[in-house]
C-alpha positions as CSV (number, residue, x, y, z in Angstrom):
1,X,-16.2,-9.5,-12.2
2,X,-14.3,-9.1,-15.9
3,X,-11.0,-11.0,-15.7
4,X,-9.0,-9.6,-19.1
5,X,-6.0,-11.8,-18.5
6,X,-4.3,-14.7,-15.9
7,X,-0.6,-15.4,-15.7
8,X,2.3,-16.3,-13.9
9,X,5.7,-14.2,-14.2
10,X,9.2,-15.4,-12.0
11,X,11.8,-13.5,-11.8
12,X,14.5,-12.1,-9.4
13,X,13.0,-11.4,-5.9
14,X,12.1,-7.9,-5.1
15,X,12.5,-8.1,-1.1
16,X,15.2,-10.6,-1.0
17,X,18.3,-11.2,-2.9
18,X,19.6,-14.1,-4.5
19,X,16.2,-15.1,-4.0
20,X,13.9,-16.0,-7.3
21,X,10.3,-15.0,-7.1
22,X,7.0,-16.4,-8.7
23,X,4.0,-13.9,-8.9
24,X,0.2,-14.5,-9.6
25,X,-1.1,-11.5,-11.4
26,X,-5.1,-11.3,-12.7
27,X,-6.4,-7.7,-14.8
28,X,-9.7,-7.4,-14.0
29,X,-11.9,-4.9,-15.3
30,X,-15.2,-3.3,-13.2
31,X,-13.7,-5.1,-10.4
32,X,-16.5,-4.4,-7.3
33,X,-15.2,-3.4,-4.0
34,X,-16.6,-6.5,-2.5
35,X,-14.5,-9.0,-5.2
36,X,-11.8,-6.4,-4.5
37,X,-11.9,-7.0,-0.3
38,X,-12.4,-11.0,-1.4
39,X,-8.8,-10.9,-3.0
40,X,-7.3,-8.6,-0.7
41,X,-8.6,-10.8,2.3
42,X,-6.3,-14.0,-0.2
43,X,-3.3,-11.7,0.2
44,X,-4.1,-10.5,-3.0
45,X,-2.3,-6.4,-4.1
46,X,-3.9,-3.9,-6.7
47,X,-2.4,-1.8,-8.9
48,X,-4.4,-0.2,-11.1
49,X,-6.2,-3.3,-12.8
50,X,-3.7,-5.6,-11.7
51,X,-4.1,-7.7,-8.7
52,X,-1.1,-10.0,-7.8
53,X,0.7,-11.9,-4.9
54,X,3.7,-14.0,-4.7
55,X,3.4,-17.9,-4.9
56,X,6.7,-19.0,-4.4
57,X,7.5,-22.3,-4.1
58,X,9.1,-23.5,-0.8
59,X,9.4,-20.1,0.3
60,X,6.6,-18.0,2.5
61,X,8.7,-15.2,3.6
62,X,6.2,-12.6,2.0
63,X,3.6,-12.6,4.9
64,X,0.4,-10.7,4.5
65,X,-0.1,-8.5,7.1
66,X,-3.4,-6.4,7.9
67,X,-3.2,-3.9,11.4
68,X,-6.2,-4.6,14.2
69,X,-7.6,-0.9,14.4
70,X,-9.8,-1.8,17.1
71,X,-7.2,-3.1,19.2
72,X,-4.6,-0.2,18.5
73,X,-3.6,2.4,20.6
74,X,-1.2,5.1,19.8
75,X,1.6,5.5,21.3
76,X,3.4,9.0,22.9
77,X,5.3,9.0,19.8
78,X,2.9,8.4,17.7
79,X,1.1,11.2,19.5
80,X,3.9,13.5,18.5
81,X,4.2,13.0,15.2
82,X,0.0,13.8,14.7
83,X,0.9,16.8,16.7
84,X,3.6,18.3,14.9
85,X,1.6,17.7,11.7
86,X,-0.9,20.3,12.6
87,X,0.6,22.8,9.7
88,X,0.0,20.1,6.8
89,X,-3.3,19.5,5.0
90,X,-4.9,16.9,3.6
91,X,-7.5,16.0,1.0
92,X,-9.1,13.2,0.1
93,X,-10.1,12.0,-3.8
94,X,-10.3,9.7,-6.9
95,X,-6.6,9.5,-7.8
96,X,-5.9,11.9,-10.6
97,X,-2.7,12.1,-12.4
98,X,-0.8,15.8,-12.9
99,X,2.6,17.2,-13.3
100,X,3.1,17.2,-9.5
101,X,2.3,13.8,-9.2
102,X,4.9,12.7,-11.6
103,X,7.5,15.1,-10.3
104,X,6.9,13.9,-6.5
105,X,7.0,10.7,-7.4
106,X,10.3,11.2,-9.6
107,X,11.9,13.3,-6.7
108,X,10.7,10.4,-4.4
109,X,12.4,7.6,-6.1
110,X,15.7,9.5,-6.8
111,X,15.7,9.5,-3.2
112,X,15.2,6.1,-2.7
113,X,17.7,5.0,-5.3
114,X,20.2,7.0,-3.4
115,X,19.6,6.4,0.3
116,X,18.5,2.4,0.1
117,X,19.6,1.4,-3.4
118,X,16.2,1.0,-4.8
119,X,16.4,0.1,-8.5
120,X,15.6,3.4,-10.2
121,X,13.6,3.3,-13.4
122,X,12.1,7.0,-14.5
123,X,8.1,6.7,-14.9
124,X,6.2,7.4,-17.5
125,X,2.8,9.2,-17.6
126,X,1.4,5.9,-19.0
127,X,3.2,3.8,-16.3
128,X,2.0,6.2,-13.3
129,X,-1.9,6.1,-14.8
130,X,-1.9,2.1,-15.4
131,X,-0.1,1.9,-11.4
132,X,-2.3,4.2,-9.8
133,X,-5.0,5.6,-11.6
134,X,-7.1,3.4,-13.9
135,X,-8.8,0.9,-12.0
136,X,-9.8,2.6,-9.0
137,X,-13.7,2.1,-9.2
138,X,-16.0,2.9,-6.3
139,X,-13.5,2.6,-3.4
140,X,-9.8,3.7,-4.8
141,X,-8.6,7.2,-3.7
142,X,-5.8,9.0,-2.8
143,X,-4.9,11.5,-0.1
144,X,-3.1,14.3,-1.4
145,X,-0.7,16.0,1.6
146,X,0.0,19.8,1.5
147,X,2.3,21.9,3.0
148,X,1.0,25.6,2.2
149,X,0.3,25.1,-1.0
150,X,2.9,22.7,-1.7
151,X,1.9,19.0,-2.7
152,X,4.2,16.9,-0.5
153,X,2.7,13.5,-0.2
154,X,0.4,11.1,-1.7
155,X,-1.2,8.2,0.0
156,X,-3.2,5.9,-2.7
157,X,-5.5,3.5,-0.4
158,X,-8.7,1.3,-1.0
159,X,-11.0,2.4,1.4
160,X,-13.2,-1.2,1.7
161,X,-16.1,-2.0,3.6
162,X,-14.1,-3.8,6.7
163,X,-11.1,-1.9,6.3
164,X,-8.8,0.3,4.3
165,X,-5.8,-1.7,2.0
166,X,-2.6,0.7,2.3
167,X,-1.5,0.7,-1.8
168,X,1.3,3.0,-2.0
169,X,2.6,5.8,0.0
170,X,5.2,8.7,-1.9
171,X,7.0,12.1,-0.4
172,X,8.7,15.0,-0.8
173,X,12.3,14.6,1.1
174,X,12.6,17.7,1.9
175,X,9.5,17.2,4.7
176,X,11.2,13.9,6.2
177,X,10.8,15.9,9.6
178,X,7.8,15.5,9.8
179,X,7.8,11.2,9.4
180,X,5.4,11.7,6.8
181,X,5.1,7.7,5.9
182,X,4.9,7.2,9.5
183,X,1.8,10.3,9.6
184,X,0.1,8.9,6.8
185,X,-0.6,5.4,8.2
186,X,-1.5,7.3,11.3
187,X,-4.4,9.5,9.6
188,X,-5.5,5.6,8.1
189,X,-6.1,4.4,11.7
190,X,-7.6,7.0,13.1
191,X,-9.9,7.2,10.1
192,X,-10.4,3.3,10.0
193,X,-11.3,4.0,13.5
194,X,-14.2,7.2,13.0
195,X,-16.0,4.9,10.6
196,X,-15.7,1.6,12.0
197,X,-13.1,-0.3,9.7
198,X,-11.7,-3.3,11.8
199,X,-8.3,-3.4,9.4
200,X,-5.5,-1.6,8.0
201,X,-3.6,-4.0,5.4
202,X,-0.5,-3.3,4.8
203,X,0.6,-5.3,2.3
204,X,3.5,-7.9,2.9
205,X,5.9,-8.2,5.9
206,X,9.1,-9.7,4.7
207,X,11.3,-10.3,8.5
208,X,14.7,-9.6,6.5
209,X,13.6,-6.8,3.9
210,X,14.5,-3.1,5.7
211,X,11.6,-1.9,3.8
212,X,9.0,-4.0,4.5
213,X,10.2,-5.5,8.3
214,X,8.6,-2.1,10.2
215,X,5.5,-3.0,9.2
216,X,5.6,-5.1,12.5
217,X,6.1,-1.9,14.8
218,X,2.2,-1.7,14.2
219,X,0.9,-4.1,16.7
220,X,-1.4,-5.7,17.0
221,X,-1.6,-7.3,13.9
222,X,-2.6,-10.3,12.2
223,X,-0.9,-12.4,9.1
224,X,-2.9,-14.6,6.4
225,X,-2.1,-18.5,6.6
226,X,-0.9,-20.0,3.2
227,X,-2.6,-18.7,0.1
228,X,-6.1,-19.4,0.0
229,X,-7.9,-19.2,-3.4
230,X,-11.0,-17.4,-4.0
231,X,-13.5,-20.1,-3.2
232,X,-11.2,-21.6,0.1
233,X,-11.8,-20.0,3.5
234,X,-9.2,-17.7,4.7
235,X,-7.6,-18.0,8.2
236,X,-5.9,-14.5,9.2
237,X,-3.7,-15.3,12.9
């Protein structure tokens, strides 16, 4: 592992109003799949070459969460979502950057800005590339969702030895009747079952943040205890 930079940043919390947030960052070049998994297992997330996790003193609201794929069963509602998507095609490949990606990313975030009051800042090709394309190494992929020939969703994932780390998903709000966010996660679970992957790493669950609290719906799940370092054992319970 080639650690290029390591630093800490404190700012207003991204998830809970009136809270402050301190985040530990590692910028890593040529990270191996095994090294990535060791970080993910200890609560880190990956955007590009950046690995990060919150380390806020006195606050444990951000809980790393993972779905137990082996014991997960699809509900009737989930089966309806999968069935309805019969006319949607998916294609998996290494992450790319196109005008279609940028336009869809922009459309999705403008929609979320209006619907959920997400902070909005127009993305640039450089920002998108550094966040979602570079650093994928041997394990990072994008799953493209198409309706006919139109790109309507992009699911960015890492396929690791024991599971899938779900990085980011964005979609065309004009196709929200397909429940694309749920569909992408169900497809991850289906793929994990077929390939004997045990876990879906979903990032952070925050009980009082609507954008993250939904993750508790996907049962059974485990959460990470504490913030173990790379040399310490980790416990999910």
